[in-house]
MIDOSE-1310 file (N, C-alpha, C; in nm, 2 decimals, decimal comma, always signed):
residues 151
xxxx	-1,23/-3,45/+3,08/-1,11/-3,47/+3,02/-1,04/-3,34/+3,00; -0,92/-3,32/+3,04/-0,84/-3,20/+3,03/-0,81/-3,17/+2,89; -0,81/-3,04/+2,85/-0,77/-3,00/+2,71/-0,66/-2,90/+2,72; -0,63/-2,84/+2,61/-0,52/-2,74/+2,60/-0,55/-2,62/+2,69
xxxx	-0,68/-2,59/+2,71/-0,71/-2,48/+2,79/-0,69/-2,50/+2,94; -0,67/-2,63/+2,98/-0,66/-2,66/+3,12/-0,52/-2,67/+3,17; -0,42/-2,66/+3,08/-0,28/-2,68/+3,12/-0,20/-2,55/+3,09; -0,09/-2,53/+3,16/-0,01/-2,41/+3,13/+0,04/-2,41/+2,99
xxxx	+0,03/-2,30/+2,92/+0,07/-2,30/+2,78/+0,22/-2,32/+2,76; +0,30/-2,27/+2,85/+0,45/-2,29/+2,83/+0,49/-2,44/+2,83; +0,43/-2,51/+2,92/+0,46/-2,65/+2,93/+0,41/-2,73/+2,81; +0,29/-2,69/+2,77/+0,23/-2,76/+2,65/+0,31/-2,74/+2,53
xxxx	+0,35/-2,61/+2,51/+0,42/-2,58/+2,39/+0,56/-2,65/+2,39; +0,62/-2,66/+2,51/+0,75/-2,72/+2,52/+0,74/-2,87/+2,48; +0,64/-2,94/+2,54/+0,62/-3,08/+2,51/+0,58/-3,11/+2,37; +0,49/-3,02/+2,31/+0,46/-3,04/+2,17/+0,58/-3,02/+2,08
xxxx	+0,67/-2,93/+2,11/+0,79/-2,90/+2,03/+0,88/-3,03/+2,04; +0,89/-3,09/+2,16/+0,97/-3,21/+2,17/+0,91/-3,32/+2,08; +0,78/-3,33/+2,08/+0,72/-3,43/+1,99/+0,74/-3,40/+1,84; +0,72/-3,27/+1,81/+0,73/-3,24/+1,66/+0,87/-3,25/+1,61
xxxx	+0,97/-3,24/+1,70/+1,11/-3,26/+1,66/+1,13/-3,40/+1,60; +1,05/-3,50/+1,64/+1,06/-3,64/+1,59/+0,98/-3,66/+1,46; +0,90/-3,57/+1,42/+0,82/-3,58/+1,30/+0,90/-3,55/+1,18; +0,90/-3,64/+1,08/+0,99/-3,62/+0,97/+0,96/-3,50/+0,88
xxxx	+0,84/-3,47/+0,87/+0,80/-3,36/+0,77/+0,83/-3,22/+0,83; +0,86/-3,21/+0,96/+0,88/-3,08/+1,02/+1,03/-3,06/+1,04; +1,09/-2,97/+0,97/+1,23/-2,94/+0,99/+1,25/-2,79/+0,95; +1,34/-2,72/+1,02/+1,36/-2,58/+0,99/+1,43/-2,57/+0,85
xxxx	+1,38/-2,47/+0,77/+1,45/-2,44/+0,64/+1,59/-2,39/+0,66; +1,66/-2,38/+0,56/+1,80/-2,33/+0,57/+1,81/-2,18/+0,61; +1,71/-2,10/+0,59/+1,71/-1,96/+0,62/+1,67/-1,94/+0,77; +1,62/-2,03/+0,84/+1,57/-2,01/+0,97/+1,67/-1,96/+1,07
xxxx	+1,79/-2,00/+1,08/+1,88/-1,94/+1,18/+1,91/-1,79/+1,16; +1,89/-1,74/+1,04/+1,93/-1,60/+1,01/+1,81/-1,51/+0,99; +1,69/-1,56/+0,99/+1,57/-1,47/+0,96/+1,51/-1,42/+1,09; +1,46/-1,29/+1,08/+1,39/-1,24/+1,19/+1,24/-1,29/+1,17
xxxx	+1,17/-1,29/+1,28/+1,03/-1,34/+1,27/+0,93/-1,23/+1,23; +0,98/-1,11/+1,20/+0,89/-1,00/+1,15/+0,97/-0,87/+1,15; +0,90/-0,77/+1,10/+0,97/-0,64/+1,09/+0,98/-0,57/+1,23; +0,90/-0,62/+1,33/+0,90/-0,57/+1,46/+1,02/-0,62/+1,54
xxxx	+1,08/-0,73/+1,50/+1,20/-0,79/+1,57/+1,33/-0,72/+1,52; +1,42/-0,70/+1,62/+1,55/-0,64/+1,59/+1,65/-0,75/+1,54; +1,64/-0,87/+1,60/+1,73/-0,97/+1,58/+1,66/-1,10/+1,55; +1,73/-1,20/+1,49/+1,67/-1,34/+1,48/+1,65/-1,40/+1,62
xxxx	+1,56/-1,50/+1,63/+1,55/-1,56/+1,76/+1,68/-1,62/+1,81; +1,70/-1,61/+1,94/+1,82/-1,66/+2,00/+1,81/-1,81/+2,03; +1,69/-1,86/+2,04/+1,67/-2,00/+2,07/+1,69/-2,08/+1,94; +1,77/-2,18/+1,94/+1,80/-2,26/+1,82/+1,68/-2,34/+1,78
xxxx	+1,59/-2,37/+1,88/+1,48/-2,46/+1,85/+1,35/-2,38/+1,83; +1,36/-2,25/+1,78/+1,25/-2,16/+1,77/+1,15/-2,22/+1,67; +1,20/-2,29/+1,57/+1,11/-2,34/+1,46/+1,01/-2,44/+1,52; +1,06/-2,53/+1,60/+0,97/-2,63/+1,65/+0,87/-2,57/+1,76
xxxx	+0,92/-2,47/+1,83/+0,83/-2,40/+1,92/+0,73/-2,32/+1,85; +0,76/-2,26/+1,74/+0,66/-2,19/+1,66/+0,56/-2,29/+1,60; +0,60/-2,40/+1,56/+0,51/-2,50/+1,51/+0,41/-2,55/+1,62; +0,47/-2,57/+1,74/+0,39/-2,61/+1,85/+0,29/-2,50/+1,89
xxxx	+0,34/-2,38/+1,89/+0,25/-2,27/+1,93/+0,14/-2,25/+1,83; +0,17/-2,27/+1,70/+0,07/-2,26/+1,60/-0,04/-2,37/+1,62; +0,01/-2,49/+1,65/-0,09/-2,60/+1,68/-0,18/-2,57/+1,79; -0,13/-2,51/+1,90/-0,21/-2,47/+2,01/-0,31/-2,36/+1,98
xxxx	-0,26/-2,26/+1,90/-0,34/-2,15/+1,87/-0,45/-2,19/+1,77; -0,42/-2,28/+1,68/-0,53/-2,33/+1,59/-0,63/-2,41/+1,66; -0,58/-2,49/+1,76/-0,67/-2,57/+1,84/-0,77/-2,49/+1,92; -0,72/-2,38/+1,97/-0,81/-2,29/+2,05/-0,90/-2,20/+1,97
xxxx	-0,85/-2,15/+1,85/-0,92/-2,05/+1,78/-0,96/-2,09/+1,64; -0,97/-2,21/+1,61/-1,00/-2,26/+1,47/-1,14/-2,22/+1,44; -1,17/-2,20/+1,31/-1,08/-2,18/+1,20/-1,01/-2,04/+1,21; -0,89/-2,03/+1,19/-0,81/-1,91/+1,19/-0,72/-1,89/+1,07
xxxx	-0,72/-1,77/+1,02/-0,65/-1,75/+0,89/-0,51/-1,70/+0,92; -0,43/-1,69/+0,81/-0,29/-1,64/+0,81/-0,28/-1,50/+0,86; -0,38/-1,41/+0,82/-0,37/-1,27/+0,86/-0,39/-1,26/+1,01; -0,48/-1,33/+1,06/-0,50/-1,33/+1,21/-0,38/-1,38/+1,28
xxxx	-0,32/-1,48/+1,23/-0,20/-1,53/+1,30/-0,08/-1,43/+1,29; -0,07/-1,37/+1,17/+0,04/-1,27/+1,16/+0,02/-1,15/+1,26; -0,11/-1,11/+1,28/-0,14/-1,01/+1,38/-0,11/-1,06/+1,52; -0,14/-1,18/+1,55/-0,12/-1,24/+1,69/+0,03/-1,26/+1,72
xxxx	+0,11/-1,29/+1,62/+0,25/-1,31/+1,64/+0,33/-1,18/+1,62; +0,27/-1,08/+1,59/+0,34/-0,95/+1,56/+0,37/-0,89/+1,70; +0,42/-0,76/+1,69/+0,47/-0,69/+1,81/+0,48/-0,55/+1,78; +0,53/-0,47/+1,88/+0,54/-0,33/+1,86/+0,68/-0,29/+1,81
xxxx	+0,68/-0,19/+1,73/+0,81/-0,14/+1,68/+0,82/+0,01/+1,71; +0,94/+0,05/+1,75/+0,95/+0,19/+1,78/+0,97/+0,27/+1,65; +0,92/+0,40/+1,66/+0,92/+0,49/+1,55/+0,98/+0,62/+1,60; +1,12/+0,62/+1,61/+1,18/+0,74/+1,66/+1,13/+0,78/+1,80
xxxx	+1,10/+0,91/+1,81/+1,05/+0,96/+1,94/+0,89/+0,94/+1,95; +0,83/+0,90/+1,84/+0,69/+0,88/+1,84/+0,65/+0,76/+1,92; +0,52/+0,74/+1,94/+0,47/+0,62/+2,01/+0,50/+0,50/+1,92; +0,51/+0,38/+1,99/+0,53/+0,26/+1,92/+0,41/+0,22/+1,84
xxxx	+0,43/+0,15/+1,73/+0,32/+0,10/+1,64/+0,32/-0,05/+1,63; +0,21/-0,11/+1,61/+0,20/-0,26/+1,60/+0,24/-0,29/+1,45; +0,33/-0,40/+1,44/+0,36/-0,45/+1,31/+0,33/-0,60/+1,32; +0,28/-0,65/+1,21/+0,25/-0,79/+1,20/+0,37/-0,87/+1,18
xxxx	+0,37/-1,00/+1,22/+0,48/-1,09/+1,21/+0,50/-1,12/+1,06; +0,62/-1,17/+1,03/+0,65/-1,21/+0,89/+0,57/-1,32/+0,85; +0,52/-1,32/+0,73/+0,43/-1,43/+0,68/+0,50/-1,56/+0,66; +0,63/-1,56/+0,62/+0,70/-1,69/+0,59/+0,72/-1,76/+0,72
xxxx	+0,74/-1,69/+0,83/+0,76/-1,75/+0,96/+0,64/-1,82/+1,02; +0,53/-1,79/+0,95/+0,40/-1,86/+0,99/+0,35/-1,95/+0,88; +0,36/-1,91/+0,76/+0,31/-1,99/+0,65/+0,39/-2,12/+0,63; +0,52/-2,11/+0,64/+0,60/-2,24/+0,62/+0,58/-2,34/+0,73
xxxx	+0,57/-2,30/+0,86/+0,54/-2,40/+0,96/+0,40/-2,46/+0,94; +0,31/-2,38/+0,90/+0,17/-2,43/+0,88/+0,17/-2,53/+0,76; +0,25/-2,50/+0,66/+0,26/-2,60/+0,54/+0,32/-2,73/+0,59; +0,42/-2,72/+0,68/+0,48/-2,84/+0,73/+0,39/-2,92/+0,81
xxxx	+0,31/-2,85/+0,89/+0,21/-2,92/+0,98/+0,10/-2,98/+0,89; +0,07/-2,92/+0,78/-0,03/-2,98/+0,68/+0,03/-3,10/+0,62; +0,16/-3,10/+0,59/+0,23/-3,22/+0,53/+0,23/-3,33/+0,63; +0,24/-3,30/+0,76/+0,25/-3,40/+0,86/+0,11/-3,45/+0,89
xxxx	+0,00/-3,39/+0,84/-0,13/-3,44/+0,86/-0,20/-3,39/+0,99; -0,14/-3,28/+1,05/-0,20/-3,23/+1,17/-0,29/-3,11/+1,15; -0,28/-3,04/+1,04/-0,36/-2,92/+1,01/-0,41/-2,94/+0,87; -0,53/-2,88/+0,85/-0,59/-2,88/+0,72/-0,66/-2,75/+0,69
xxxx	-0,68/-2,71/+0,56/-0,75/-2,59/+0,53/-0,90/-2,62/+0,53; -0,98/-2,52/+0,58/-1,12/-2,52/+0,57/-1,16/-2,42/+0,47; -1,24/-2,46/+0,37/-1,27/-2,37/+0,26/-1,31/-2,23/+0,30; -1,24/-2,13/+0,26/-1,27/-1,99/+0,28/-1,29/-1,95/+0,43
xxxx	-1,23/-2,02/+0,52/-1,24/-1,99/+0,66/-1,10/-1,98/+0,73; -1,01/-2,06/+0,69/-0,88/-2,06/+0,76/-0,84/-2,21/+0,78; -0,75/-2,22/+0,88/-0,69/-2,36/+0,91/-0,76/-2,41/+1,03; -0,78/-2,55/+1,03/-0,83/-2,62/+1,15/-0,74/-2,74/+1,17
xxxx	-0,75/-2,80/+1,29/-0,67/-2,92/+1,32/-0,75/-3,04/+1,26; -0,67/-3,14/+1,21/-0,73/-3,27/+1,17/-0,76/-3,35/+1,30; -0,82/-3,46/+1,29/-0,85/-3,54/+1,40/-0,72/-3,59/+1,47; -0,61/-3,61/+1,38/-0,48/-3,65/+1,44/-0,42/-3,54/+1,52
xxxx	-0,43/-3,42/+1,47/-0,38/-3,30/+1,54/-0,45/-3,28/+1,68; -0,58/-3,30/+1,68/-0,66/-3,28/+1,80/-0,62/-3,39/+1,90; -0,61/-3,51/+1,85/-0,56/-3,63/+1,94/-0,43/-3,60/+2,00; -0,34/-3,55/+1,92/-0,20/-3,52/+1,97/-0,20/-3,41/+2,08
xxxx	-0,27/-3,30/+2,06/-0,28/-3,19/+2,16/-0,35/-3,24/+2,28; -0,46/-3,32/+2,27/-0,53/-3,37/+2,38/-0,45/-3,47/+2,46; -0,38/-3,56/+2,39/-0,30/-3,66/+2,46/-0,19/-3,59/+2,54; -0,12/-3,50/+2,49/-0,01/-3,43/+2,56/-0,07/-3,35/+2,67
xxxx	-0,18/-3,28/+2,65/-0,25/-3,21/+2,76/-0,29/-3,30/+2,87; -0,34/-3,41/+2,84/-0,38/-3,51/+2,95/-0,25/-3,55/+3,03; -0,14/-3,58/+2,96/-0,02/-3,62/+3,03/+0,03/-3,51/+3,12; +0,03/-3,39/+3,07/+0,07/-3,27/+3,16/-0,02/-3,26/+3,28
xxxx	-0,15/-3,27/+3,25/-0,25/-3,26/+3,36/-0,23/-3,36/+3,47; -0,20/-3,49/+3,42/-0,18/-3,60/+3,52/-0,06/-3,56/+3,61; +0,05/-3,51/+3,54/+0,17/-3,47/+3,62/+0,14/-3,36/+3,72; +0,06/-3,27/+3,68/+0,02/-3,16/+3,77/-0,07/-3,21/+3,88
xxxx	-0,15/-3,31/+3,85/-0,25/-3,36/+3,95/-0,17/-3,44/+4,06; -0,05/-3,49/+4,02/+0,03/-3,56/+4,13/+0,08/-3,46/+4,23; +0,12/-3,34/+4,17/+0,17/-3,23/+4,26/+0,06/-3,17/+4,34; -0,06/-3,15/+4,28/-0,17/-3,09/+4,35/-0,29/-3,18/+4,35
xxxx	-0,31/-3,26/+4,45/-0,41/-3,37/+4,45/-0,56/-3,31/+4,43; -0,58/-3,19/+4,46/-0,72/-3,14/+4,43/-0,76/-3,13/+4,28; -0,65/-3,14/+4,19/-0,68/-3,15/+4,05/-0,72/-3,29/+4,00; -0,69/-3,39/+4,08/-0,71/-3,53/+4,04/-0,86/-3,56/+4,01
xxx	-0,95/-3,48/+4,07/-1,09/-3,51/+4,04/-1,13/-3,47/+3,90; -1,05/-3,39/+3,83/-1,08/-3,35/+3,69/-1,04/-3,46/+3,59; -0,96/-3,56/+3,63/-0,91/-3,66/+3,54/-1,02/-3,76/+3,50
């Protein structure tokens, strides 16, 4: 059975974002169009749907690396920032741009806290990611018949 590791991440995140757009508990807050995603970013995201893509990306990352904490996610979504003529330094992503989507995913019943370890996917979250991964893999198998044996 194909999982999130077996399909291209860009396609998976795009399809998950389309699904999450229909979930009532997930919606961008009022500040989302104006906020940067961290101190390493110079501008807010240009994509209007960045909130749903961030939620989908968080689902995938939690699926692959669970249990994972907020600090680890901030480091993963961070980036480099220039410091004058010196070498660039790593800066973590903004906490609100990770914490709020996770809270919405928890309200939707897709993510839960594991005591003193971080976040994990619920059975509903795992089913969602696996179902969408399977659909993507079937589409890829039609294009490349040698993948059909993995279905």
